[in-house]
mmCIF file of the N, C-alpha and C atoms, coordinates in Angstrom:
data_MODEL
# 
_entry.id   MODEL 
# 
loop_
_atom_site.group_PDB 
_atom_site.id 
_atom_site.type_symbol 
_atom_site.label_atom_id 
_atom_site.label_alt_id 
_atom_site.label_comp_id 
_atom_site.label_asym_id 
_atom_site.label_entity_id 
_atom_site.label_seq_id 
_atom_site.pdbx_PDB_ins_code 
_atom_site.Cartn_x 
_atom_site.Cartn_y 
_atom_site.Cartn_z 
_atom_site.occupancy 
_atom_site.B_iso_or_equiv 
_atom_site.pdbx_formal_charge 
_atom_site.auth_seq_id 
_atom_site.auth_comp_id 
_atom_site.auth_asym_id 
_atom_site.auth_atom_id 
_atom_site.pdbx_PDB_model_num 
ATOM 1   N N  . MET A 1 1  ? 0.472  -1.259 0.071  1.00 0.00 ? 1  MET A N  1 
ATOM 2   C CA . MET A 1 1  ? 0.147  -0.181 0.492  1.00 0.00 ? 1  MET A CA 1 
ATOM 3   C C  . MET A 1 1  ? 0.813  1.064  -0.426 1.00 0.00 ? 1  MET A C  1 
ATOM 4   N N  . SER A 1 2  ? 0.557  1.771  -0.870 1.00 0.00 ? 2  SER A N  1 
ATOM 5   C CA . SER A 1 2  ? 1.368  3.546  -0.930 1.00 0.00 ? 2  SER A CA 1 
ATOM 6   C C  . SER A 1 2  ? 1.319  4.484  0.309  1.00 0.00 ? 2  SER A C  1 
ATOM 7   N N  . ILE A 1 3  ? 2.131  4.872  0.450  1.00 0.00 ? 3  ILE A N  1 
ATOM 8   C CA . ILE A 1 3  ? 1.795  5.682  1.638  1.00 0.00 ? 3  ILE A CA 1 
ATOM 9   C C  . ILE A 1 3  ? 1.429  7.464  2.050  1.00 0.00 ? 3  ILE A C  1 
ATOM 10  N N  . ASP A 1 4  ? 0.897  7.903  0.524  1.00 0.00 ? 4  ASP A N  1 
ATOM 11  C CA . ASP A 1 4  ? -0.103 8.698  0.065  1.00 0.00 ? 4  ASP A CA 1 
ATOM 12  C C  . ASP A 1 4  ? -1.384 8.326  0.531  1.00 0.00 ? 4  ASP A C  1 
ATOM 13  N N  . LEU A 1 5  ? -1.841 6.855  -0.362 1.00 0.00 ? 5  LEU A N  1 
ATOM 14  C CA . LEU A 1 5  ? -3.237 7.018  1.105  1.00 0.00 ? 5  LEU A CA 1 
ATOM 15  C C  . LEU A 1 5  ? -3.307 6.532  1.995  1.00 0.00 ? 5  LEU A C  1 
ATOM 16  N N  . LEU A 1 6  ? -2.425 6.187  3.043  1.00 0.00 ? 6  LEU A N  1 
ATOM 17  C CA . LEU A 1 6  ? -2.105 6.779  4.796  1.00 0.00 ? 6  LEU A CA 1 
ATOM 18  C C  . LEU A 1 6  ? -2.963 7.955  4.952  1.00 0.00 ? 6  LEU A C  1 
ATOM 19  N N  . LEU A 1 7  ? -1.717 8.895  4.515  1.00 0.00 ? 7  LEU A N  1 
ATOM 20  C CA . LEU A 1 7  ? -1.606 10.005 4.881  1.00 0.00 ? 7  LEU A CA 1 
ATOM 21  C C  . LEU A 1 7  ? -2.429 11.302 4.604  1.00 0.00 ? 7  LEU A C  1 
ATOM 22  N N  . ASP A 1 8  ? -2.779 12.074 4.932  1.00 0.00 ? 8  ASP A N  1 
ATOM 23  C CA . ASP A 1 8  ? -3.585 13.369 4.748  1.00 0.00 ? 8  ASP A CA 1 
ATOM 24  C C  . ASP A 1 8  ? -2.660 13.869 4.101  1.00 0.00 ? 8  ASP A C  1 
ATOM 25  N N  . PHE A 1 9  ? -2.714 15.185 3.948  1.00 0.00 ? 9  PHE A N  1 
ATOM 26  C CA . PHE A 1 9  ? -2.157 16.373 2.124  1.00 0.00 ? 9  PHE A CA 1 
ATOM 27  C C  . PHE A 1 9  ? -1.375 16.676 3.851  1.00 0.00 ? 9  PHE A C  1 
ATOM 28  N N  . GLU A 1 10 ? -1.828 17.302 4.861  1.00 0.00 ? 10 GLU A N  1 
ATOM 29  C CA . GLU A 1 10 ? -0.228 17.802 6.033  1.00 0.00 ? 10 GLU A CA 1 
ATOM 30  C C  . GLU A 1 10 ? 0.962  16.909 5.772  1.00 0.00 ? 10 GLU A C  1 
ATOM 31  N N  . SER A 1 11 ? -0.283 15.719 5.403  1.00 0.00 ? 11 SER A N  1 
ATOM 32  C CA . SER A 1 11 ? 1.174  14.188 6.500  1.00 0.00 ? 11 SER A CA 1 
ATOM 33  C C  . SER A 1 11 ? 1.484  14.720 5.570  1.00 0.00 ? 11 SER A C  1 
ATOM 34  N N  . GLN A 1 12 ? 2.206  14.308 4.039  1.00 0.00 ? 12 GLN A N  1 
ATOM 35  C CA . GLN A 1 12 ? 2.387  14.124 3.073  1.00 0.00 ? 12 GLN A CA 1 
ATOM 36  C C  . GLN A 1 12 ? 3.267  14.593 2.789  1.00 0.00 ? 12 GLN A C  1 
ATOM 37  N N  . ALA A 1 13 ? 2.492  16.542 2.970  1.00 0.00 ? 13 ALA A N  1 
ATOM 38  C CA . ALA A 1 13 ? 3.833  17.290 2.885  1.00 0.00 ? 13 ALA A CA 1 
ATOM 39  C C  . ALA A 1 13 ? 4.685  17.102 3.643  1.00 0.00 ? 13 ALA A C  1 
ATOM 40  N N  . LEU A 1 14 ? 4.558  17.043 4.903  1.00 0.00 ? 14 LEU A N  1 
ATOM 41  C CA . LEU A 1 14 ? 5.771  17.450 6.361  1.00 0.00 ? 14 LEU A CA 1 
ATOM 42  C C  . LEU A 1 14 ? 6.738  16.424 5.899  1.00 0.00 ? 14 LEU A C  1 
ATOM 43  N N  . PHE A 1 15 ? 6.002  15.115 5.481  1.00 0.00 ? 15 PHE A N  1 
ATOM 44  C CA . PHE A 1 15 ? 6.650  14.340 5.517  1.00 0.00 ? 15 PHE A CA 1 
ATOM 45  C C  . PHE A 1 15 ? 7.610  13.894 4.117  1.00 0.00 ? 15 PHE A C  1 
ATOM 46  N N  . SER A 1 16 ? 7.009  14.456 2.822  1.00 0.00 ? 16 SER A N  1 
ATOM 47  C CA . SER A 1 16 ? 8.249  14.417 2.207  1.00 0.00 ? 16 SER A CA 1 
ATOM 48  C C  . SER A 1 16 ? 9.579  15.379 1.506  1.00 0.00 ? 16 SER A C  1 
ATOM 49  N N  . ILE A 1 17 ? 9.091  17.145 2.728  1.00 0.00 ? 17 ILE A N  1 
ATOM 50  C CA . ILE A 1 17 ? 9.472  17.768 3.148  1.00 0.00 ? 17 ILE A CA 1 
ATOM 51  C C  . ILE A 1 17 ? 10.575 16.982 3.907  1.00 0.00 ? 17 ILE A C  1 
ATOM 52  N N  . PHE A 1 18 ? 10.654 16.645 5.649  1.00 0.00 ? 18 PHE A N  1 
ATOM 53  C CA . PHE A 1 18 ? 11.297 16.277 6.151  1.00 0.00 ? 18 PHE A CA 1 
ATOM 54  C C  . PHE A 1 18 ? 12.492 14.967 5.482  1.00 0.00 ? 18 PHE A C  1 
ATOM 55  N N  . THR A 1 19 ? 11.725 14.074 5.057  1.00 0.00 ? 19 THR A N  1 
ATOM 56  C CA . THR A 1 19 ? 12.338 12.764 3.684  1.00 0.00 ? 19 THR A CA 1 
ATOM 57  C C  . THR A 1 19 ? 13.259 13.157 3.418  1.00 0.00 ? 19 THR A C  1 
ATOM 58  N N  . TYR A 1 20 ? 12.790 14.781 2.426  1.00 0.00 ? 20 TYR A N  1 
ATOM 59  C CA . TYR A 1 20 ? 14.248 15.144 1.227  1.00 0.00 ? 20 TYR A CA 1 
ATOM 60  C C  . TYR A 1 20 ? 15.385 15.946 2.493  1.00 0.00 ? 20 TYR A C  1 
ATOM 61  N N  . LEU A 1 21 ? 14.728 16.541 3.076  1.00 0.00 ? 21 LEU A N  1 
ATOM 62  C CA . LEU A 1 21 ? 15.922 17.446 3.499  1.00 0.00 ? 21 LEU A CA 1 
ATOM 63  C C  . LEU A 1 21 ? 17.463 15.977 4.163  1.00 0.00 ? 21 LEU A C  1 
ATOM 64  N N  . LYS A 1 22 ? 16.384 15.481 4.924  1.00 0.00 ? 22 LYS A N  1 
ATOM 65  C CA . LYS A 1 22 ? 17.057 13.769 5.927  1.00 0.00 ? 22 LYS A CA 1 
ATOM 66  C C  . LYS A 1 22 ? 17.711 13.991 4.683  1.00 0.00 ? 22 LYS A C  1 
ATOM 67  N N  . GLU A 1 23 ? 17.399 13.024 3.594  1.00 0.00 ? 23 GLU A N  1 
ATOM 68  C CA . GLU A 1 23 ? 18.314 12.220 3.027  1.00 0.00 ? 23 GLU A CA 1 
ATOM 69  C C  . GLU A 1 23 ? 19.128 13.333 1.755  1.00 0.00 ? 23 GLU A C  1 
ATOM 70  N N  . THR A 1 24 ? 19.561 14.565 1.653  1.00 0.00 ? 24 THR A N  1 
ATOM 71  C CA . THR A 1 24 ? 19.980 14.976 1.625  1.00 0.00 ? 24 THR A CA 1 
ATOM 72  C C  . THR A 1 24 ? 20.315 16.336 2.119  1.00 0.00 ? 24 THR A C  1 
ATOM 73  N N  . PRO A 1 25 ? 21.199 16.455 3.029  1.00 0.00 ? 25 PRO A N  1 
ATOM 74  C CA . PRO A 1 25 ? 21.990 17.107 4.507  1.00 0.00 ? 25 PRO A CA 1 
ATOM 75  C C  . PRO A 1 25 ? 22.272 18.367 3.224  1.00 0.00 ? 25 PRO A C  1 
ATOM 76  N N  . GLY A 1 26 ? 22.647 19.563 4.006  1.00 0.00 ? 26 GLY A N  1 
ATOM 77  C CA . GLY A 1 26 ? 23.372 20.988 3.587  1.00 0.00 ? 26 GLY A CA 1 
ATOM 78  C C  . GLY A 1 26 ? 22.902 22.080 3.049  1.00 0.00 ? 26 GLY A C  1 
ATOM 79  N N  . PHE A 1 27 ? 22.763 23.081 2.353  1.00 0.00 ? 27 PHE A N  1 
ATOM 80  C CA . PHE A 1 27 ? 21.817 24.243 2.264  1.00 0.00 ? 27 PHE A CA 1 
ATOM 81  C C  . PHE A 1 27 ? 20.700 23.727 0.918  1.00 0.00 ? 27 PHE A C  1 
ATOM 82  N N  . HIS A 1 28 ? 19.772 24.220 1.801  1.00 0.00 ? 28 HIS A N  1 
ATOM 83  C CA . HIS A 1 28 ? 19.247 23.940 -0.047 1.00 0.00 ? 28 HIS A CA 1 
ATOM 84  C C  . HIS A 1 28 ? 17.846 25.491 0.481  1.00 0.00 ? 28 HIS A C  1 
ATOM 85  N N  . ASP A 1 29 ? 17.433 25.844 -1.031 1.00 0.00 ? 29 ASP A N  1 
ATOM 86  C CA . ASP A 1 29 ? 16.712 27.210 -0.464 1.00 0.00 ? 29 ASP A CA 1 
ATOM 87  C C  . ASP A 1 29 ? 15.233 26.908 -1.221 1.00 0.00 ? 29 ASP A C  1 
ATOM 88  N N  . ILE A 1 30 ? 13.917 27.840 -0.856 1.00 0.00 ? 30 ILE A N  1 
ATOM 89  C CA . ILE A 1 30 ? 12.844 27.214 -1.524 1.00 0.00 ? 30 ILE A CA 1 
ATOM 90  C C  . ILE A 1 30 ? 12.276 26.706 -2.489 1.00 0.00 ? 30 ILE A C  1 
ATOM 91  N N  . ASN A 1 31 ? 13.333 27.202 -4.018 1.00 0.00 ? 31 ASN A N  1 
ATOM 92  C CA . ASN A 1 31 ? 12.975 27.067 -4.994 1.00 0.00 ? 31 ASN A CA 1 
ATOM 93  C C  . ASN A 1 31 ? 12.963 25.798 -5.136 1.00 0.00 ? 31 ASN A C  1 
ATOM 94  N N  . GLU A 1 32 ? 14.378 25.494 -4.272 1.00 0.00 ? 32 GLU A N  1 
ATOM 95  C CA . GLU A 1 32 ? 14.508 23.204 -4.395 1.00 0.00 ? 32 GLU A CA 1 
ATOM 96  C C  . GLU A 1 32 ? 13.652 22.952 -3.548 1.00 0.00 ? 32 GLU A C  1 
ATOM 97  N N  . ILE A 1 33 ? 13.183 23.477 -2.865 1.00 0.00 ? 33 ILE A N  1 
ATOM 98  C CA . ILE A 1 33 ? 12.639 22.770 -1.587 1.00 0.00 ? 33 ILE A CA 1 
ATOM 99  C C  . ILE A 1 33 ? 11.192 22.238 -2.303 1.00 0.00 ? 33 ILE A C  1 
ATOM 100 N N  . SER A 1 34 ? 11.336 22.720 -2.992 1.00 0.00 ? 34 SER A N  1 
ATOM 101 C CA . SER A 1 34 ? 9.883  22.842 -4.632 1.00 0.00 ? 34 SER A CA 1 
ATOM 102 C C  . SER A 1 34 ? 9.497  22.020 -5.713 1.00 0.00 ? 34 SER A C  1 
ATOM 103 N N  . GLU A 1 35 ? 10.347 22.322 -5.454 1.00 0.00 ? 35 GLU A N  1 
ATOM 104 C CA . GLU A 1 35 ? 10.578 21.666 -6.878 1.00 0.00 ? 35 GLU A CA 1 
ATOM 105 C C  . GLU A 1 35 ? 11.115 20.305 -6.303 1.00 0.00 ? 35 GLU A C  1 
ATOM 106 N N  . GLN A 1 36 ? 11.369 20.150 -5.756 1.00 0.00 ? 36 GLN A N  1 
ATOM 107 C CA . GLN A 1 36 ? 12.082 18.286 -5.214 1.00 0.00 ? 36 GLN A CA 1 
ATOM 108 C C  . GLN A 1 36 ? 11.087 17.658 -4.314 1.00 0.00 ? 36 GLN A C  1 
ATOM 109 N N  . VAL A 1 37 ? 10.458 18.266 -3.889 1.00 0.00 ? 37 VAL A N  1 
ATOM 110 C CA . VAL A 1 37 ? 9.025  17.135 -3.186 1.00 0.00 ? 37 VAL A CA 1 
ATOM 111 C C  . VAL A 1 37 ? 7.436  17.753 -4.183 1.00 0.00 ? 37 VAL A C  1 
ATOM 112 N N  . GLY A 1 38 ? 7.754  18.571 -4.763 1.00 0.00 ? 38 GLY A N  1 
ATOM 113 C CA . GLY A 1 38 ? 6.465  18.882 -6.491 1.00 0.00 ? 38 GLY A CA 1 
ATOM 114 C C  . GLY A 1 38 ? 5.590  19.630 -5.403 1.00 0.00 ? 38 GLY A C  1 
ATOM 115 N N  . PHE A 1 39 ? 5.686  20.222 -4.606 1.00 0.00 ? 39 PHE A N  1 
ATOM 116 C CA . PHE A 1 39 ? 5.058  21.570 -4.341 1.00 0.00 ? 39 PHE A CA 1 
ATOM 117 C C  . PHE A 1 39 ? 5.530  22.922 -4.175 1.00 0.00 ? 39 PHE A C  1 
ATOM 118 N N  . GLU A 1 40 ? 4.421  23.785 -4.626 1.00 0.00 ? 40 GLU A N  1 
ATOM 119 C CA . GLU A 1 40 ? 4.443  25.388 -4.637 1.00 0.00 ? 40 GLU A CA 1 
ATOM 120 C C  . GLU A 1 40 ? 5.001  26.115 -3.788 1.00 0.00 ? 40 GLU A C  1 
ATOM 121 N N  . LYS A 1 41 ? 5.919  26.814 -4.122 1.00 0.00 ? 41 LYS A N  1 
ATOM 122 C CA . LYS A 1 41 ? 6.776  27.879 -3.366 1.00 0.00 ? 41 LYS A CA 1 
ATOM 123 C C  . LYS A 1 41 ? 5.898  28.017 -1.313 1.00 0.00 ? 41 LYS A C  1 
ATOM 124 N N  . ARG A 1 42 ? 4.544  28.862 -1.596 1.00 0.00 ? 42 ARG A N  1 
ATOM 125 C CA . ARG A 1 42 ? 4.314  28.581 -0.566 1.00 0.00 ? 42 ARG A CA 1 
ATOM 126 C C  . ARG A 1 42 ? 3.503  27.860 0.166  1.00 0.00 ? 42 ARG A C  1 
ATOM 127 N N  . THR A 1 43 ? 3.787  26.466 -0.230 1.00 0.00 ? 43 THR A N  1 
ATOM 128 C CA . THR A 1 43 ? 2.575  25.324 0.400  1.00 0.00 ? 43 THR A CA 1 
ATOM 129 C C  . THR A 1 43 ? 3.989  25.261 1.127  1.00 0.00 ? 43 THR A C  1 
ATOM 130 N N  . THR A 1 44 ? 5.177  25.051 0.625  1.00 0.00 ? 44 THR A N  1 
ATOM 131 C CA . THR A 1 44 ? 6.668  24.410 1.078  1.00 0.00 ? 44 THR A CA 1 
ATOM 132 C C  . THR A 1 44 ? 7.117  25.525 2.017  1.00 0.00 ? 44 THR A C  1 
ATOM 133 N N  . ALA A 1 45 ? 6.869  26.837 2.099  1.00 0.00 ? 45 ALA A N  1 
ATOM 134 C CA . ALA A 1 45 ? 6.828  27.662 2.938  1.00 0.00 ? 45 ALA A CA 1 
ATOM 135 C C  . ALA A 1 45 ? 6.636  27.238 4.366  1.00 0.00 ? 45 ALA A C  1 
ATOM 136 N N  . LYS A 1 46 ? 5.000  26.792 4.318  1.00 0.00 ? 46 LYS A N  1 
ATOM 137 C CA . LYS A 1 46 ? 4.390  27.275 5.225  1.00 0.00 ? 46 LYS A CA 1 
ATOM 138 C C  . LYS A 1 46 ? 4.158  25.845 6.188  1.00 0.00 ? 46 LYS A C  1 
ATOM 139 N N  . TYR A 1 47 ? 4.591  24.440 5.246  1.00 0.00 ? 47 TYR A N  1 
ATOM 140 C CA . TYR A 1 47 ? 5.154  23.537 5.972  1.00 0.00 ? 47 TYR A CA 1 
ATOM 141 C C  . TYR A 1 47 ? 6.372  23.428 6.306  1.00 0.00 ? 47 TYR A C  1 
ATOM 142 N N  . LEU A 1 48 ? 7.398  24.009 5.413  1.00 0.00 ? 48 LEU A N  1 
ATOM 143 C CA . LEU A 1 48 ? 8.660  23.791 6.763  1.00 0.00 ? 48 LEU A CA 1 
ATOM 144 C C  . LEU A 1 48 ? 8.672  24.828 7.371  1.00 0.00 ? 48 LEU A C  1 
ATOM 145 N N  . GLU A 1 49 ? 8.132  25.558 7.893  1.00 0.00 ? 49 GLU A N  1 
ATOM 146 C CA . GLU A 1 49 ? 7.288  26.312 9.486  1.00 0.00 ? 49 GLU A CA 1 
ATOM 147 C C  . GLU A 1 49 ? 6.951  25.705 10.023 1.00 0.00 ? 49 GLU A C  1 
ATOM 148 N N  . ARG A 1 50 ? 5.538  25.012 9.367  1.00 0.00 ? 50 ARG A N  1 
ATOM 149 C CA . ARG A 1 50 ? 5.458  23.732 10.792 1.00 0.00 ? 50 ARG A CA 1 
ATOM 150 C C  . ARG A 1 50 ? 6.121  22.666 10.664 1.00 0.00 ? 50 ARG A C  1 
ATOM 151 N N  . LEU A 1 51 ? 7.396  22.506 10.072 1.00 0.00 ? 51 LEU A N  1 
ATOM 152 C CA . LEU A 1 51 ? 8.118  21.329 10.714 1.00 0.00 ? 51 LEU A CA 1 
ATOM 153 C C  . LEU A 1 51 ? 9.219  21.889 11.894 1.00 0.00 ? 51 LEU A C  1 
ATOM 154 N N  . VAL A 1 52 ? 8.824  23.179 11.172 1.00 0.00 ? 52 VAL A N  1 
ATOM 155 C CA . VAL A 1 52 ? 10.038 23.801 12.702 1.00 0.00 ? 52 VAL A CA 1 
ATOM 156 C C  . VAL A 1 52 ? 8.717  24.112 14.729 1.00 0.00 ? 52 VAL A C  1 
ATOM 157 N N  . GLU A 1 53 ? 7.950  24.047 14.217 1.00 0.00 ? 53 GLU A N  1 
ATOM 158 C CA . GLU A 1 53 ? 7.161  24.100 15.017 1.00 0.00 ? 53 GLU A CA 1 
ATOM 159 C C  . GLU A 1 53 ? 7.273  22.334 15.521 1.00 0.00 ? 53 GLU A C  1 
ATOM 160 N N  . LEU A 1 54 ? 7.144  21.928 14.414 1.00 0.00 ? 54 LEU A N  1 
ATOM 161 C CA . LEU A 1 54 ? 6.968  20.388 15.317 1.00 0.00 ? 54 LEU A CA 1 
ATOM 162 C C  . LEU A 1 54 ? 7.996  20.190 15.897 1.00 0.00 ? 54 LEU A C  1 
ATOM 163 N N  . SER A 1 55 ? 9.877  20.526 15.130 1.00 0.00 ? 55 SER A N  1 
ATOM 164 C CA . SER A 1 55 ? 10.905 20.377 15.926 1.00 0.00 ? 55 SER A CA 1 
ATOM 165 C C  . SER A 1 55 ? 10.474 20.792 17.581 1.00 0.00 ? 55 SER A C  1 
ATOM 166 N N  . ASP A 1 56 ? 10.887 22.252 17.219 1.00 0.00 ? 56 ASP A N  1 
ATOM 167 C CA . ASP A 1 56 ? 10.484 22.258 18.920 1.00 0.00 ? 56 ASP A CA 1 
ATOM 168 C C  . ASP A 1 56 ? 9.898  22.420 19.967 1.00 0.00 ? 56 ASP A C  1 
ATOM 169 N N  . GLU A 1 57 ? 7.960  21.365 19.455 1.00 0.00 ? 57 GLU A N  1 
ATOM 170 C CA . GLU A 1 57 ? 7.825  20.674 20.880 1.00 0.00 ? 57 GLU A CA 1 
ATOM 171 C C  . GLU A 1 57 ? 8.771  19.644 21.575 1.00 0.00 ? 57 GLU A C  1 
ATOM 172 N N  . VAL A 1 58 ? 8.868  18.856 20.389 1.00 0.00 ? 58 VAL A N  1 
ATOM 173 C CA . VAL A 1 58 ? 9.796  18.163 20.537 1.00 0.00 ? 58 VAL A CA 1 
ATOM 174 C C  . VAL A 1 58 ? 10.691 17.884 21.558 1.00 0.00 ? 58 VAL A C  1 
ATOM 175 N N  . GLU A 1 59 ? 11.975 18.641 21.452 1.00 0.00 ? 59 GLU A N  1 
ATOM 176 C CA . GLU A 1 59 ? 12.633 19.464 21.790 1.00 0.00 ? 59 GLU A CA 1 
ATOM 177 C C  . GLU A 1 59 ? 12.123 20.131 23.152 1.00 0.00 ? 59 GLU A C  1 
ATOM 178 N N  . ASN A 1 60 ? 11.207 20.255 23.652 1.00 0.00 ? 60 ASN A N  1 
ATOM 179 C CA . ASN A 1 60 ? 10.451 20.727 24.745 1.00 0.00 ? 60 ASN A CA 1 
ATOM 180 C C  . ASN A 1 60 ? 9.805  19.679 25.795 1.00 0.00 ? 60 ASN A C  1 
# 
């Protein structure tokens, strides 16, 4: 079963961005990330902010 069928859109976006960044460490600009994960820049930026929030929650 494809993971796309198991996750809602937000979860898919977060998972896609997280996976991409984890597998390709280093500096990435928003254009590159958007292109690689297949989302618009605005959507990618929104979910990058959400990943930062989630990261902060996990640390605390």
